[in-house]
N, C-alpha and C positions, 0 to 999 in steps of 0.2 A: 331880719325882721324889719329894719328901716326901709329897705327896698319895698317890701310888701306894703308897708304903711303908705309910702309915697305913691305907690300905684293905686291904692284905695282912695287917697285924697284927691287924686287927679281924675277921678272917674267923671265922665261926661254923660249926657243923655244917651250917647251911643252905647256906653257901657251898661247903663240900666236897661236899655232896650235889649242889649245882648244878653243880660242876665235873665230877662223875662221872655226870651225867645222860646218858640215852641220846641218840643222834643225832637221834631224832625230836623230842625236846624242844628241841634246838638249832635244828632247822629251824623249829619253831613260833615260836621267839623271834625269828626274823629279820624278821617283819612289823613289830615295834616294838623299838626299841633304847633302852637307858638310857645316856645320855652323861654322863660325870662329869668332874670335874677341869677341866683346861684344854682339853678337846676343843673343836674349831671348831664354832660354832653357825651354822646357815643364816642368810643375810642376810634381814632382815625385808622388803626390797623384793621378794624373789622369792616370798614366801609369799602365799597367798590370804588374804582378810580372815578367813575362818572359821578357818583354821589358826592365824593370829596370835592369835585370841581363845582358842583351845584352849591354846596355849603359856602365855599369860598366866594362864589359870585354873589350870594345873598348878603354876606357881610360887607362886600364892597358897595352894593347898592344901598345899604342902610345908612352909611355915613353921609352921603350928599343929601339925603332926605332929612336927616337931623339938622343939617346946616340951614336948609330951607325953613324948617320949623322955628328955628331961632330968629329968623328975620320976619316971620309972620305968625298968624294964629295957627296955621297948619291944619285947619279943620278939614280941608278938602284933600289933604295929602295922605295917601295910604299906599301900602305895598301891594302891588297887583300879584296875586298868587297864580294868575292864569299862565304866567310865563314859566313857572317852575313846577307846577303840580296840576294834575287834572282835577283836583278838588279845591274849592275856594277857601282861602284862609281868613280868619277874623282880621279886621282892620284896626290895629292899635293906633293911639294918638302919637303924634311926633314927639310931644313933650315927654310922654312916658318912655318912649324909646331913647330919648336923650338922657333921661335920668338913669334909666336901668342899663343903658348900653347893651341892648339886646343882641343875642347871637341866634340867628335863625338856621336851623338844621332840618333838611327835608329828607325823609326816609321813604324809599320806594316800597310800596306794599306788594305782597304776593310775588316775590322775586323768583325767576326761573332761569335755568342754564340754557345757553345756546344749544339748540337741537343738534347742530353739527358736532359740537364738542362732546355732547352727551353720547352720540353714536360712536365717536372715536374711543371714548373711555370704556364703553360697554364692550366694544370689539377687543380692546386691549385686555380687559379682564377675562374674556372668554379664551383668548389665545394663551394667556398665562396659565389658566386652569388646565387647558388641554395639554400644554407643554409639560406641566408638572405631572399630570397623570401618565403621559408617555414616558417620562423619566422614571417614575416609580415602576411602571410595567417593564421597561427595558432592564432595570436593575434586577427585578425579581426573575425575569426570564434568563438572564445571564447566570444567576445563581442556581436556577433549576437545571439548566443544561450542563453546567459544570459542577457536578456534585462534589467534586473535590474541594472547590472553593467554599461552597456552602458548608461542607462537613468540617473543613479546616477552621472556619470562623466560629463554629459552634462547639467543637471538641478539640481545640488546638492542644490543650494540656494532655489529653490522652494520646494524641499522635506523637507529640514531642517525646513522650516517655519511651517510645519504641523507635521512631524514625530518626532521632538525633543521636543514636548510638554510633560511636566511631566505627568506620569500616577498616581502614588501614592507614598507617602513617609511617611505614618504614621504607618508602621508595627511595632508592639511591641512584637509579638509572633513568635515562631520558624516556625510554619506552614505558617504564612503569608510571612515571609522572604523566605521560601523555594519556595512558589508559585511565588513570584515576581522574584526570580532568574530564575525559569523555563521560565517565560514570557520573560525575557530579553534574554535568550538563543534562544528563538524562534523568536523574533521580528527582522525584517530587517529594520533598520531605513533609509536605502537608498531608500526604497519604499515610495511612497506617499499614505497615507491611504485614501485620497480623490479620488484616481484613482483606486487602487487595494488593498482593505482592507485585503483580504485573504493573499496576498503575504507579506503585511506589518506585519501581525500577525504570519503567519505559515511558513515563508520561512525557519526558522531553524528547524522546525519539519519535513518538507517534506523530508529531507535527511536521516531520520531514516528509518529503515526497520522493526523493531520489537519494540513495537506493531505497527499495521497498522494505528491506529487512536487513538484519545483521548478517545473515548468510549471504545475501546479495552483495553487501559491502565487502565481505571476505573474498568472494569470487572476483569482484572487480579489482581488489588489491592484488590477487594472484595474477590476473591477466596484465596488470600494470608491471609487475615484476618480470613476467615473461617478455613483455614488450621491450623493457629496458635491456634484458639479456640478449634479445634478438638484435637490437640496434647496436649493442656493443660487441657482438660475437666476432665480427670481422675486424675490429679495431683493438679490443682489449679483452684479455681473459683473466685479469687480476681478480675479479670477483669470484672466480671458480678455482682458486688455488688449492682448495681442499678437496677438489673433485679429481677422480682418477683420469689419467690421460685418455683412456678409451672413451670415457664419458664425454670428455671435451670434444673428441672427434664426432661423436654422435650429436652433441649439442650444436655444433656448427652446421651439420646437415639438417637438423630440425629447423634451425634458424633460417637456413637457405630456402627450405621448403616454404616456410611462412612468408618470407620476402617475395618469393615468386608468386604466391597467391595475392599478396597486396598489390604488386605491380601490374600483373596481367598484361605485360607488354607484348606478348605473343598470343594471338587469338587461336583457340582450339575448337572453333565452331564446327569444322569439318569432322574432328574426332568425336564431338558430341553427337552429330548426326549419324555417324557410323555406329556408335555405341547404341543409340536408340534403335537403329534398324536391326542390329544383331539381337536386340531384346524384343523383336517383332513389334516395334512401335515406330513405323516410318512416318512420323509426324512431319507435316500436317496432313498426311494421307491417312485413311482409315486402315484397319487391320482386321483380318478374320481369324487371327490366332486365338487360342484358348486363353481367356482372361485369367483364370485361376493359375495357369502356368506362368503368365507374365507377372502376376502379383507375387507369387512365391519366389520366383527367381530374383526380382528386384529387391525384395525385403531380406531374404536369407543370404544372398550373395553380395549385394551391392549397397546395403544400408539405405535403400530408398523405400521407405515404408509409406505406401500410398493410402491403403485402407486399413491395414493392420500391421503389427510388428511380429515377425517370426524370429525366434531364437532357439538355440539348441544346447543340450547338455552333451558334452563330448564323451559319451559312453562308447566303447568300454573303458576309456581312460578315466571317466568320472561317473559318479552316481551309484545308487544301489537299487535293488529291486523295489518296485512300487513307487519310485520317484519319477516325475515327469521328464521325458526326454525332449519333447517338443513343446514349446510355449507359443501361444498366439495371443498377443496382448494389444493394448491401445497404442496408437501411433501419435506421437506428439506433433509430427508434421501434418497429420490429418486433422487434428484439433485446430491447428492454425489455419488450415485451408477452410474448414467449416466457418470459423470466425470471419475470415475474409469474404466468403460467399454471402454470409448474412449481412455483412456491411455493404457490399457492392452489388454482386449479381443477384442477390436475393431481394433487392428493392424493385419497386414498380418500374417498368420500362419508361424511359424518358427522364427519370430523375437524374440529379447531378451524380450521385453515387453509381448508378447504372451506366451512365455515359463514361464515367472514369474507368470502370472496368472494361467497357467496350474499347476504349482507346488502348488500354493495356494489351488486350487480346490482339487488336489490329497491329500494334507495334511488334509483338512477338511474331506474328505471321509475316510481317515485312522483313524481320531479321532472318527468318528461315526461307525467304525468297518466294513467297506466295504471290501470284499475279493479282492485279487489281480486279480482274474479271470474276474471280472466285473468292476473293478475300471476304466480302460481306456474307456470302453464303456459308463459308466455313465458320465465320465468327458467330452467325446465327445458330448453327448446329451446336457449337461449343457452349454457348450460353444456355441453350435449351437443355442440353444434357447436364450441365452443371446444376441447374435448378432442380432437375429431376433427381439427381444424385443427392442433393441436399434434402429433398423431401423424403427420400427413402432411408438414408443412413443418418441424417441429422438427429431424429428422435432417439435412435438407439445410442448414439454417442452422448446424448444429454441425460441419460439415466444416472441418477444420483447414487444408487446402490448397485454397482456392477456385480453381476453374479459370476463367480469363478466356478468353472466346471473342470473336474479332474476325472478322467476316465480313459479307457483304452481307445486306440484309433478305430477299432471295429465298432465299439459302442457309440463313439462320436458320430460316425457316418450313419449308424442305424437309428439313432434317437434325435440328436440335435441337428444334424445336417443331412437329412435323407436325400437331398438333391445331389450329393456327391457320393459315389460308390467308394467303398473301402479300397478296392483294387486300384481304382484310378488315382486316389490320393497317395497310396503307397508307391505307385509307379512314378509319380511326379517327385515324391520325396527322395526316392533312391536315385532318380536321374539327376537331380540338381544338387543334392546334398550328400553325395556319396563320400565326400571328404569328412563328414561328421560321423556317420555310422551307417549300417544297413538296417533300415527300419522294417519292423514286422507289425502285424495287426494287433499284437498284444502289448506293444509299447504304449506307455502312458503319455497322454497329451493333456495339457492344461490350457483352458480357454478362459480369458478374463471376462469377456462380455459375450455371452451366448446370443443375446438379442442382436448384437451387431453382426456376428457371424451368420446368423440366419438371414439377416437383411442382405448380406453380401451374396449368399447362396441364391436368394431370390433374384438379384440382378444377373447372376451368372446364368440363370435359366430363362431369361427373356428371349425374344425373337432375335434373329441374326442381325437385322438392320439396327436394332437398339444396341446390341453389343458392339457393333462397329462404331456407332456414335459414341459409346463409352470409351473406345480407344482414342478418340479425339481428345476427350477430357483428360484421360490418363496421360496421353502424350504431352499435353500442355503442362501437367503436373511435373513430369520428369524434366522437361525443359526448364521449369521454374526452379526445381530443387537442385539441379546440377548445372544449369546454364551459367549461373553467376561465377562458377569456377573456370568457365571456358571462354567467356566473352565479356569485355568491359561494357558493351551496350546492354546486355542482359543483366549484368550486375547493377548498373545504374537504374534500369527499369524496375527491377524487383524491389530495390530500396524505395523508389518513388511510390510504388503501389502500397508499401507498408508505412509510408510517411516517415521514413527514417533518413537521417542525414547521410551524406556520402562517407563520413568517417566511420559509420557502422560497418562498412565493408571490412575494415581491419579487424574488428571484433569477431565477426563470423569466420574470418580466416583462421584466427587463433583457435576458435572452437573446433573447426574442421580438422586442423592439424593435430590438435590434442586427441581427438577421437581416432584419427587414422594411425598414429604412431604409438598409442598405448602408453606403457610405462616409460618409454624413451622420452616422453615429454618432460619427465622429471629431471632429465639431464640439464635443463636450462637453469635449474635452481641450485644454489650452493647447499652443502650439507650444514644442518643447524645443530648446535650443541644441545644435548638433552632430549632430542626427538626420539632416539632409539630407546632410551630408558622409559620415556613417557609411553611409547607404543607398547613396550613390554608389560608395563603395569596394567594398562587397559586390557591387553590381551589376556593376562592371567586371570582377571576377574571375569571377563566374558567367556573364556574357554570353559570354565566350570558351569556356567549357565547353559551353554550349548551342549555340553556332555550330558547334563541331566535331562534336558528337554528333547534334544534331537539326536543324541548319541553321535554327534559330529564333531570332528576336530576343527579348531579355528587356527589358521596360520595367518596372523596379522603381521605385516612388516612395514617398517618406516620407508619413506620415499627414497632415502639414500641407499637402502638395501636392495632396491630394485634396479639400480643403475648397472649397466653392463660391465662385467669384469674384464672382458677381452674385446678386441676389435673384430672377433669372428661372430658376434651376435647376429641374429637374423636381420634386424633392421640396419645394423652397421653395414651389411652387404647390400641390402635392398634400397636404402635411401640414396638418392642421387647426390652427387657432389654439388656443392653450391655454385651455381652458374647464373650470371645475369641474363634475364630474359628467358629462363627455362619455362616450358609450358607446364603450368601447375596441374591442369586437368589430366594430362597424360601421366605425370608422376603419381597423381592420386589414384588413377586406375591401376597402376602397377602395384601399389601398396594394398589396395582392396582385394586384388586377385589372390594375394598371399595371406589374406586375413585369417584363414584357418590355421596357419602357422602361429599367428599371434594368440589365437584362442588356445591352441595346444600348449603353448609355453606360458600361459597365464599372463600374457603381456597386456591383455585388455581387462583383466580382473582387477579393476581399480575402484576403490571405495570413495565416492563423491557424495555430497549431500543430494538426496533424491535419486541416486543412481540405481537403486534396487528396482524402483518402479519403472526405470527405463531399460531394464533387463541387461544391465552392464556388468553385473558381477554375480558370483556364485560362491557358496560355501566350499565347494569341491575344488581345492587348489589353494595356492597362496594368494592372499588378498592384500593388495598394496593400498596403503592410505594415501589419498591424494594430497597435493600441496594446498588445497583449499582450506584445510583445517589448521595449517601452521602459519597463518598470516594474521595481521591485526584486523579485527579486535578479538580473535579467538585464541591466539597463542603467540608467545614470544619468549625467547630464551631469558630475557631479563624481567619477565613478568613474575609476580609471586606464584608459587605453586598452586595456590587456591584458584587463581584465575585460569591457568592452563587446563586444569582438570575440570573446573566448572564450565568453561567455554568449549574448547575442542574436545575434551574428554566426554562431556555429555552428548555432543552431537555425533561423535563416533559410535558411542554405545547405542544411541537412538537408531542410527542407520542399521547397525548389525542386528539389533533386537527386532526391528521391523521385518527384516528378512527371516528371522527365526519364527515370529508369531504370525507371519503373513497368512499362512495356510489356515490357521485356526480362526483368524479374524475375518477372512473373506471367503471361506469355503462354503459352497452350497451343494447339497445332495442333488445329483443330476437326475435321479429317478422319481422325484416328486413326492417323497414321503415326508418332506418338510421337518426333518429332525433339526433341533436347535443346535447352535454352535457348541453349547456346553455338552449336549448329548454326544455330538460328534467327537469332541475332544476326549470325553470319557471312554467312548468306544474305540477310538483309534490309538489311544495311549494307555495301555494296560498298566504301565508302571506308575501312573499318576493315581494316588489314593484319594485325593481331594479335588473337588470341582474348582476350576479356575474361574475367577470373575473377569470376563472379557469386557471390561469397561472400555469406552472410547479412548481413555487416556491411560490405559494399562502400560503401554510401551513407554510413555513419558515418565511414569512413575518408576518403572524398572530401570530406565536409562539414568535417571537421577540417582537412584540407589547404587547402580553400578559405578558411576563416575565418582560418587562419594566414597565408595569402598576403594577404588583405585587411588583416590587422593589420600586416604588413610594409609594405604599400602605404601605409597611413595614417602609419606612422612616417617613411616617406620623404617624404611630402607635407607633414608637419607636424613637422619636426625639433626645433622649439622648444616642445614640449608641456610641460605643467606638471610632468610626472614624468619628463622626459628625463634627469635627473641620476641616476636610480636605475640600478643595475646591470642590464645587458641580460639576464644569466642569471636574475636575480631576477624581472624582468618576464616572461621566458619561463615560469618556474615558475608565476607567477601566472596567465598565460594558460592553461596546461594545467589548473591547478586549477579555474579558472572554467569551462572547457569541460566538465569532468567534473561540477562542482557543479550545472550546469544540467540534468544528467540524474539527480540524486539522487532516490531514491524510498524509501518507507517499507517496512520489513519485507520480505516476499516479493512485493510488488506488482510485476506485470509488465504493461506497456502492451500491450493486445491488438493495436495497430497497429504498434508499433515493436520489441517484444521486450524482452528482459531488459536492464536498465540497466547492470548490471555488465559485460556483454560489450560493450555499446555504448561504454563508457568505456575498457575495457582493450584491446580488439582494435586500435583505430586507432593507439595509441601504441607498439605492438610494432615494434621495429627502426626507429623514427622517430629520425633523428639529432638533431633539435632537442630531443626529449624526453630522449634519452640524455645529451646535453651539459648540459641544464638541471639534471637530478637526479643527474649524475655516476654513472650506472649503468655498471658495468664490463662487464656482459653484456647487450646489447640484446635477446637472446632469452630472458632469464631470467624475464620476466613470465609468470605462469601465468594 
């Protein structure tokens, strides 16, 4: 208040004039204010740096003006506001400033941010918003594509109730612990086994890429064991101490044959050329010989299946009236050839793939000694014929639902293949396959793909110049299929075309030797404890099924039972002695010439995964279980019984039952009245009183039930097993997990013969009481 009074007393005419100034002057003075006395000053924290500097400068300028006022009247002394503000400030007297010690603060009106800084801040905000939206979208997308994660986060309590049940805890052996560790890596406990059993068991496996499935892993393990036995055969036989001496002699011969295939130290190219000329394919020259005769001879006698696969039932030694004697089916080698053609030769001329195939054809012609003058001409003809063959036969091979035709030879030639006379076909069959039987027009023939056979007959009826061109393509196929066994150059060239490493040659050698020697291949492996009892249990269950449905006896034997008992066996005398540098192709030809002896003695009747569809076994005769089923992760002598019967037991039952139900699942009436499969079954099986539901996964359901029954039978026969103290429900859970684990596959891989693995695992356990009890499922129909 004193300060205010002092200011009032010191008023000059300027102050009165200021008080009586016009309204416009007051408005002009509002832009800048003079704050005196105890007026509240703005906080320095809220001022910009430039404003703070201006305030400080104003205070500094005020002090010298006060000193000047003290020495004079100071009437003409005033603070010039033009240097600090765009608006004029009132001019106070110096005495008033002296007494009030004024502090002048200038505030910038209408403050704005630097446009550059504003742009940067706006851009930062936009980028932050976009990044946040992308983060939310990615999170939701991951949850949508992985339903298991989303389902686990929302219903973890329900899943835990079933998925966290203990499987098995009684392992005392290394193999058992190894298997349980593999199971734990594959199992996804965030999945509910009562809703999706396959994802519960195989979620960890499906992320692998090699091998593609558990069956492939077992086959790879079998070949690794065979390779070890072959490498040790000439040095140590300690691993085969439990094998008969005669089997050891055969094993050494089998190992020597495989080693000669791997080494290929001696070229047999001249023998290959002579073999092809004797088959009327003097490649790379053309031939005017009957194409049907060439195809039947190569397929039926030499296991070279160019367009189709021919196999026989050895009647009168085998078979009953009404069953097929001759089978004409798909060729796996032809499927591979079609895939190769579509990849290379089927491309537009001049592309990289087309040029690569052209180089392959040119290299093969060079190996066979074709001159430079005619090489391009021959290569052009081969490529043109290959494309033509792909256009004619490719669509027939691509049919998803192959039609199986079963009829007599006379009806086949009259209805399905009118271009072939019955007399001509019978003449060829009796000329080339007299070792099998004498064929008549009433014999039953089974054709898997009628459309393919009709397309082949169309090619056989073309003009002579086209048929001669076809012999060029077929000759190259024979050189490709057999040449890798005769020449190292051809072996490397075929691997390069298939984009395979050179080490793959060893694998195909093992496969070729296994196919050539039949059951003698099993001499490479030691006898395993418990395999004979296991095979007997599975046979006892399956034999009853076959007796009811097919009225056929099943003779299933373990691998060790197929080993030769004496040194006088056929292969013991036919196999060459192990010799370094032996010509493998020549030895292979000798074995194939006597193949009918192998068929007669059931030495090629071997049960392998997928072998029925390759026409390698029959119910008529003794059926030997291959070594593929008795390796990790399907079987081990130290595994719990539940694992062995759930893994190997289910796959063996599956293969046998596919052979049993094959005719019912794939038969098509050849005369066009379109009867359904159910009608056909009811008409052809008068003993069946009820219609059978031929669902796509019928065989999988039957196989699971058969293996479960064999498992129960084993438990009843051996109540004092090593793991009998474990909870029965825990062992049942392990059985079902092992049965599904044997079907696990990688990613979206689907077996072309058996279908989708997830359905094969999920469908059979639906409404199965044993499964419901084992996993405590409240709703047996809840599995999707």
